[in-house]
OpenMM code with the backbone's topology and positions (N, CA, C; nanometers):
from openmm import Vec3, app, unit

residues = "MET THR ASP LEU HIS PRO ARG ARG THR GLY GLU ARG LEU ARG LEU GLY THR ASP GLU LEU ALA PHE ARG VAL THR SER ALA GLN THR GLU GLY ALA LEU LEU ALA VAL GLU VAL ARG LEU PRO PRO GLY GLY GLY PRO PRO ALA LEU HIS ARG HIS ALA PRO THR GLU VAL TYR ARG VAL ASP SER GLY GLU LEU ALA ILE TYR LEU GLU ASP ASP ASP GLY GLU VAL GLN ARG ILE ALA ALA THR PRO GLY ALA VAL VAL VAL PRO ALA GLU ARG HIS GLY ILE GLU MET LEU ASN THR ALA PRO ALA ALA GLY".split()
positions = [
    Vec3(0.0845, -0.1186, 0.0000),
    Vec3(0.0000, 0.0000, 0.0000),
    Vec3(0.0885, 0.1243, 0.0000),
    Vec3(0.0479, 0.2278, -0.0730),
    Vec3(0.1225, 0.3523, -0.0836),
    Vec3(0.0987, 0.4396, 0.0388),
    Vec3(0.2080, 0.4935, 0.0968),
    Vec3(0.1973, 0.5849, 0.2105),
    Vec3(0.1673, 0.7241, 0.1574),
    Vec3(0.0497, 0.7763, 0.1860),
    Vec3(0.0118, 0.9090, 0.1383),
    Vec3(0.0501, 1.0187, 0.2361),
    Vec3(0.1275, 0.9845, 0.3393),
    Vec3(0.1701, 1.0824, 0.4390),
    Vec3(0.3218, 1.0772, 0.4526),
    Vec3(0.3957, 1.1238, 0.3505),
    Vec3(0.5416, 1.1188, 0.3581),
    Vec3(0.5943, 1.2062, 0.4713),
    Vec3(0.7088, 1.1704, 0.5182),
    Vec3(0.7685, 1.2401, 0.6323),
    Vec3(0.8787, 1.3389, 0.5925),
    Vec3(0.9243, 1.3334, 0.4677),
    Vec3(1.0376, 1.4155, 0.4269),
    Vec3(1.0024, 1.5083, 0.3109),
    Vec3(1.0511, 1.6307, 0.3162),
    Vec3(1.0397, 1.7236, 0.2050),
    Vec3(1.1204, 1.6681, 0.0894),
    Vec3(1.0699, 1.6815, -0.0320),
    Vec3(1.1395, 1.6336, -0.1500),
    Vec3(1.1042, 1.4911, -0.1890),
    Vec3(1.0352, 1.4188, -0.1027),
    Vec3(0.9952, 1.2820, -0.1341),
    Vec3(0.8982, 1.2846, -0.2522),
    Vec3(0.9137, 1.1864, -0.3427),
    Vec3(0.8269, 1.1777, -0.4610),
    Vec3(0.7416, 1.0530, -0.4540),
    Vec3(0.6213, 1.0651, -0.5094),
    Vec3(0.5259, 0.9552, -0.5060),
    Vec3(0.4538, 0.9508, -0.6399),
    Vec3(0.4341, 0.8332, -0.6926),
    Vec3(0.3559, 0.8150, -0.8144),
    Vec3(0.2212, 0.7523, -0.7790),
    Vec3(0.1143, 0.8150, -0.8250),
    Vec3(-0.0214, 0.7619, -0.8102),
    Vec3(-0.0765, 0.7435, -0.9507),
    Vec3(-0.0782, 0.6211, -0.9988),
    Vec3(-0.1167, 0.5960, -1.1375),
    Vec3(-0.0164, 0.6635, -1.2281),
    Vec3(-0.0627, 0.7555, -1.3112),
    Vec3(0.0267, 0.8280, -1.4017),
    Vec3(0.0647, 0.9656, -1.3480),
    Vec3(0.0097, 1.0050, -1.2327),
    Vec3(0.0391, 1.1357, -1.1725),
    Vec3(0.1629, 1.1260, -1.0844),
    Vec3(0.2417, 1.2329, -1.0808),
    Vec3(0.3621, 1.2372, -0.9969),
    Vec3(0.3502, 1.3513, -0.8976),
    Vec3(0.3731, 1.3209, -0.7689),
    Vec3(0.3645, 1.4201, -0.6624),
    Vec3(0.5022, 1.4376, -0.6002),
    Vec3(0.5428, 1.5627, -0.5797),
    Vec3(0.6676, 1.5952, -0.5097),
    Vec3(0.6296, 1.6779, -0.3876),
    Vec3(0.6603, 1.6276, -0.2693),
    Vec3(0.6199, 1.6923, -0.1448),
    Vec3(0.7156, 1.8043, -0.1086),
    Vec3(0.6635, 1.9269, -0.0974),
    Vec3(0.7442, 2.0461, -0.0642),
    Vec3(0.7402, 2.0747, 0.0856),
    Vec3(0.6246, 2.0597, 0.1469),
    Vec3(0.6073, 2.0737, 0.2922),
    Vec3(0.5137, 1.9614, 0.3337),
    Vec3(0.5527, 1.8824, 0.4311),
    Vec3(0.4686, 1.7705, 0.4734),
    Vec3(0.3828, 1.8092, 0.5929),
    Vec3(0.2727, 1.7370, 0.6103),
    Vec3(0.1866, 1.7638, 0.7254),
    Vec3(0.2591, 1.7296, 0.8552),
    Vec3(0.3530, 1.6359, 0.8515),
    Vec3(0.4319, 1.6032, 0.9705),
    Vec3(0.5173, 1.7230, 1.0141),
    Vec3(0.5647, 1.8012, 0.9160),
    Vec3(0.6470, 1.9183, 0.9480),
    Vec3(0.5652, 2.0330, 1.0059),
    Vec3(0.4352, 2.0355, 0.9782),
    Vec3(0.3504, 2.1470, 1.0219),
    Vec3(0.2428, 2.1030, 1.1205),
    Vec3(0.2614, 1.9867, 1.1812),
    Vec3(0.1647, 1.9311, 1.2769),
    Vec3(0.0239, 1.9261, 1.2181),
    Vec3(0.0159, 1.8894, 1.0907),
    Vec3(-0.1127, 1.8731, 1.0242),
    Vec3(-0.1753, 1.9994, 0.9698),
    Vec3(-0.1096, 2.1147, 0.9840),
    Vec3(-0.1685, 2.2413, 0.9405),
    Vec3(-0.1597, 2.2620, 0.7896),
    Vec3(-0.0587, 2.2020, 0.7229),
    Vec3(-0.0354, 2.2292, 0.5812),
    Vec3(0.0326, 2.1105, 0.5166),
    Vec3(-0.0037, 2.0843, 0.3924),
    Vec3(0.0640, 1.9881, 0.3076),
    Vec3(0.0798, 2.0551, 0.1725),
    Vec3(0.2031, 2.0790, 0.1274),
    Vec3(0.2288, 2.1436, -0.0012),
    Vec3(0.2920, 2.0413, -0.0946),
    Vec3(0.2254, 2.0188, -0.2085),
    Vec3(0.2674, 1.9174, -0.3033),
    Vec3(0.2707, 1.9779, -0.4425),
    Vec3(0.3797, 1.9535, -0.5160),
    Vec3(0.3856, 1.9868, -0.6579),
    Vec3(0.3371, 1.8637, -0.7328),
    Vec3(0.2420, 1.8824, -0.8234),
    Vec3(0.1825, 1.7704, -0.8952),
    Vec3(0.2082, 1.7866, -1.0443),
    Vec3(0.2529, 1.6789, -1.1079),
    Vec3(0.2682, 1.6754, -1.2536),
    Vec3(0.1680, 1.5742, -1.3079),
    Vec3(0.0857, 1.6210, -1.4016),
    Vec3(-0.0201, 1.5379, -1.4575),
    Vec3(0.0015, 1.5190, -1.6071),
    Vec3(-0.0072, 1.3957, -1.6565),
    Vec3(-0.0033, 1.3757, -1.8014),
    Vec3(-0.1398, 1.4126, -1.8602),
    Vec3(-0.1512, 1.4235, -1.9930),
    Vec3(-0.2817, 1.4506, -2.0530),
    Vec3(-0.3863, 1.3503, -2.0022),
    Vec3(-0.5010, 1.4022, -1.9567),
    Vec3(-0.6069, 1.3186, -1.9014),
    Vec3(-0.5835, 1.2765, -1.7580),
    Vec3(-0.4704, 1.3165, -1.6978),
    Vec3(-0.4363, 1.2767, -1.5621),
    Vec3(-0.5192, 1.3478, -1.4575),
    Vec3(-0.5115, 1.2973, -1.3347),
    Vec3(-0.5841, 1.3526, -1.2221),
    Vec3(-0.6655, 1.2436, -1.1554),
    Vec3(-0.7182, 1.2712, -1.0364),
    Vec3(-0.7993, 1.1710, -0.9670),
    Vec3(-0.9185, 1.1296, -1.0534),
    Vec3(-0.9590, 1.0023, -1.0488),
    Vec3(-1.0656, 0.9537, -1.1369),
    Vec3(-1.2072, 0.9926, -1.0967),
    Vec3(-1.2261, 1.0490, -0.9785),
    Vec3(-1.3619, 1.0802, -0.9334),
    Vec3(-1.3621, 1.2010, -0.8415),
    Vec3(-1.4810, 1.2600, -0.8224),
    Vec3(-1.4949, 1.3671, -0.7242),
    Vec3(-1.4624, 1.3107, -0.5867),
    Vec3(-1.3983, 1.3929, -0.5045),
    Vec3(-1.3606, 1.3480, -0.3709),
    Vec3(-1.3589, 1.4670, -0.2757),
    Vec3(-1.3575, 1.4386, -0.1474),
    Vec3(-1.3536, 1.5409, -0.0418),
    Vec3(-1.2619, 1.4898, 0.0673),
    Vec3(-1.1891, 1.5788, 0.1297),
    Vec3(-1.0972, 1.5379, 0.2357),
    Vec3(-1.0475, 1.6608, 0.3104),
    Vec3(-0.9901, 1.6359, 0.4249),
    Vec3(-0.9160, 1.7395, 0.4975),
    Vec3(-0.7695, 1.7058, 0.4759),
    Vec3(-0.6848, 1.7974, 0.4657),
    Vec3(-0.7031, 1.9426, 0.4695),
    Vec3(-0.7517, 1.9975, 0.3353),
    Vec3(-0.7838, 2.1260, 0.3356),
    Vec3(-0.8232, 2.1962, 0.2146),
    Vec3(-0.7075, 2.1990, 0.1166),
    Vec3(-0.7386, 2.1841, -0.0107),
    Vec3(-0.6365, 2.1928, -0.1146),
    Vec3(-0.6404, 2.3306, -0.1793),
    Vec3(-0.5258, 2.3736, -0.2294),
    Vec3(-0.5152, 2.4945, -0.3100),
    Vec3(-0.4470, 2.4526, -0.4400),
    Vec3(-0.5112, 2.4773, -0.5515),
    Vec3(-0.4519, 2.4472, -0.6813),
    Vec3(-0.3997, 2.5759, -0.7429),
    Vec3(-0.2714, 2.5774, -0.7764),
    Vec3(-0.2109, 2.6884, -0.8517),
    Vec3(-0.1537, 2.6257, -0.9776),
    Vec3(-0.1984, 2.6724, -1.0918),
    Vec3(-0.1563, 2.6143, -1.2187),
    Vec3(-0.0328, 2.6880, -1.2685),
    Vec3(0.0774, 2.6134, -1.2852),
    Vec3(0.2008, 2.6706, -1.3382),
    Vec3(0.2085, 2.6579, -1.4900),
    Vec3(0.1612, 2.5440, -1.5432),
    Vec3(0.1618, 2.5232, -1.6881),
    Vec3(0.0492, 2.4288, -1.7249),
    Vec3(0.0074, 2.4338, -1.8504),
    Vec3(-0.1021, 2.3493, -1.8957),
    Vec3(-0.2361, 2.4090, -1.8589),
    Vec3(-0.3411, 2.3305, -1.8797),
    Vec3(-0.4760, 2.3740, -1.8441),
    Vec3(-0.5454, 2.2601, -1.7715),
    Vec3(-0.6025, 2.2919, -1.6556),
    Vec3(-0.6743, 2.1941, -1.5760),
    Vec3(-0.8241, 2.2220, -1.5804),
    Vec3(-0.9024, 2.1156, -1.5863),
    Vec3(-1.0459, 2.1267, -1.5621),
    Vec3(-1.0635, 2.0929, -1.4153),
    Vec3(-1.1229, 2.1839, -1.3398),
    Vec3(-1.1503, 2.1593, -1.1986),
    Vec3(-1.3016, 2.1492, -1.1841),
    Vec3(-1.3455, 2.0367, -1.1291),
    Vec3(-1.4875, 2.0087, -1.1120),
    Vec3(-1.5246, 2.0303, -0.9660),
    Vec3(-1.6276, 2.1125, -0.9418),
    Vec3(-1.6731, 2.1445, -0.8060),
    Vec3(-1.8196, 2.1068, -0.7928),
    Vec3(-1.8527, 2.0302, -0.6876),
    Vec3(-1.9917, 1.9920, -0.6633),
    Vec3(-2.0484, 2.0793, -0.5524),
    Vec3(-2.1666, 2.1387, -0.5768),
    Vec3(-2.2284, 2.2221, -0.4744),
    Vec3(-2.3181, 2.1383, -0.3832),
    Vec3(-2.3831, 2.2040, -0.2871),
    Vec3(-2.4669, 2.1348, -0.1884),
    Vec3(-2.5858, 2.0621, -0.2506),
    Vec3(-2.6270, 2.1045, -0.3708),
    Vec3(-2.7403, 2.0419, -0.4390),
    Vec3(-2.6969, 1.9280, -0.5314),
    Vec3(-2.5661, 1.8993, -0.5351),
    Vec3(-2.5157, 1.7920, -0.6196),
    Vec3(-2.4860, 1.8335, -0.7623),
    Vec3(-2.5017, 1.9624, -0.7925),
    Vec3(-2.4692, 2.0131, -0.9257),
    Vec3(-2.3176, 2.0285, -0.9372),
    Vec3(-2.2631, 1.9907, -1.0523),
    Vec3(-2.1185, 1.9985, -1.0739),
    Vec3(-2.0879, 2.1105, -1.1719),
    Vec3(-1.9973, 2.1987, -1.1295),
    Vec3(-1.9516, 2.3103, -1.2122),
    Vec3(-1.8108, 2.2787, -1.2595),
    Vec3(-1.7811, 2.3090, -1.3859),
    Vec3(-1.6471, 2.2880, -1.4412),
    Vec3(-1.5797, 2.4228, -1.4597),
    Vec3(-1.4600, 2.4375, -1.4036),
    Vec3(-1.3813, 2.5597, -1.4171),
    Vec3(-1.2559, 2.5255, -1.4966),
    Vec3(-1.2259, 2.6041, -1.5994),
    Vec3(-1.1007, 2.5878, -1.6735),
    Vec3(-0.9957, 2.6741, -1.6055),
    Vec3(-0.8905, 2.6116, -1.5570),
    Vec3(-0.7838, 2.6836, -1.4860),
    Vec3(-0.6583, 2.6826, -1.5732),
    Vec3(-0.6111, 2.8015, -1.6083),
    Vec3(-0.4938, 2.8175, -1.6937),
    Vec3(-0.3767, 2.8704, -1.6106),
    Vec3(-0.2549, 2.8773, -1.6681),
    Vec3(-0.1396, 2.9228, -1.5902),
    Vec3(-0.1666, 3.0543, -1.5162),
    Vec3(-0.1328, 3.0542, -1.3876),
    Vec3(-0.1545, 3.1689, -1.3000),
    Vec3(-0.2813, 3.1573, -1.2171),
    Vec3(-0.3720, 3.0672, -1.2549),
    Vec3(-0.4983, 3.0501, -1.1808),
    Vec3(-0.4723, 2.9863, -1.0455),
    Vec3(-0.5501, 3.0295, -0.9454),
    Vec3(-0.5479, 2.9706, -0.8114),
    Vec3(-0.6927, 2.9367, -0.7755),
    Vec3(-0.7173, 2.8101, -0.7413),
    Vec3(-0.8518, 2.7637, -0.7071),
    Vec3(-0.8445, 2.6909, -0.5737),
    Vec3(-0.9369, 2.7251, -0.4825),
    Vec3(-0.9445, 2.6608, -0.3509),
    Vec3(-1.0808, 2.5925, -0.3416),
    Vec3(-1.0887, 2.4638, -0.3768),
    Vec3(-1.2181, 2.3960, -0.3691),
    Vec3(-1.2555, 2.3649, -0.2246),
    Vec3(-1.3737, 2.4084, -0.1820),
    Vec3(-1.4179, 2.3853, -0.0446),
    Vec3(-1.5147, 2.2681, -0.0358),
    Vec3(-1.5539, 2.2158, -0.1514),
    Vec3(-1.6504, 2.1078, -0.1551),
    Vec3(-1.5923, 1.9888, -0.2301),
    Vec3(-1.6774, 1.8886, -0.2582),
    Vec3(-1.6293, 1.7750, -0.3370),
    Vec3(-1.5741, 1.8282, -0.4684),
    Vec3(-1.4609, 1.7737, -0.5107),
    Vec3(-1.3934, 1.8271, -0.6271),
    Vec3(-1.3146, 1.7178, -0.6991),
    Vec3(-1.2743, 1.7504, -0.8189),
    Vec3(-1.1884, 1.6638, -0.8981),
    Vec3(-1.1131, 1.7491, -0.9969),
    Vec3(-1.0064, 1.6953, -1.0526),
    Vec3(-0.9287, 1.7689, -1.1522),
    Vec3(-0.8979, 1.6767, -1.2689),
    Vec3(-0.8767, 1.7376, -1.3850),
    Vec3(-0.8369, 1.6634, -1.5040),
    Vec3(-0.7475, 1.7523, -1.5880),
    Vec3(-0.6371, 1.6990, -1.6368),
    Vec3(-0.5467, 1.7725, -1.7244),
    Vec3(-0.6046, 1.7720, -1.8639),
    Vec3(-0.6186, 1.8901, -1.9263),
    Vec3(-0.6831, 1.9007, -2.0562),
    Vec3(-0.5883, 1.9046, -2.1751),
    Vec3(-0.4676, 1.9552, -2.1576),
    Vec3(-0.3747, 1.9726, -2.2700),
    Vec3(-0.3214, 1.8394, -2.3215),
    Vec3(-0.2533, 1.8486, -2.4346),
    Vec3(-0.1836, 1.7308, -2.4869),
    Vec3(-0.0422, 1.7243, -2.4320),
    Vec3(0.0018, 1.8304, -2.3643),
    Vec3(0.1326, 1.8320, -2.2971),
    Vec3(0.1083, 1.8270, -2.1464),
    Vec3(0.2042, 1.7751, -2.0680),
    Vec3(0.1854, 1.7673, -1.9232),
    Vec3(0.1600, 1.9031, -1.8589),
    Vec3(0.0877, 1.9034, -1.7479),
    Vec3(0.0597, 2.0239, -1.6695),
    Vec3(0.1332, 2.0134, -1.5376),
    Vec3(0.1641, 2.1268, -1.4766),
    Vec3(0.2293, 2.1285, -1.3454),
    Vec3(0.1646, 2.2347, -1.2606),
    Vec3(0.1633, 2.2102, -1.1305),
    Vec3(0.1061, 2.3081, -1.0386),
    Vec3(0.1396, 2.2720, -0.8973),
] * unit.nanometer
topology = app.Topology()
chain = topology.addChain("A")
for resn in residues:
    res = topology.addResidue(resn, chain)
    for name in ("N", "CA", "C"):
        topology.addAtom(name, app.Element.getBySymbol(name[0]), res)
């Protein structure tokens, strides 16, 4: 089973085709923050809407991400996030890489 709570900054993890590089771990901040750089291939990202603590912040460095947000009524909104965009999903959410080249954020 993959450990989703790395203890060291710089540790890398592969989840399917996505690559995560941990910049600040929750162990270093007593659970207050987890900062991860994510590289997604075309079509990459979690396969379904999900919710969890802590809150995530998506900042797109390159490529274009589709960010899916579900509201309290179960309606799903799709946001196109391009380089420079910052999105903080507070509800169930998912992401998908839209470009034909990898995205980073």
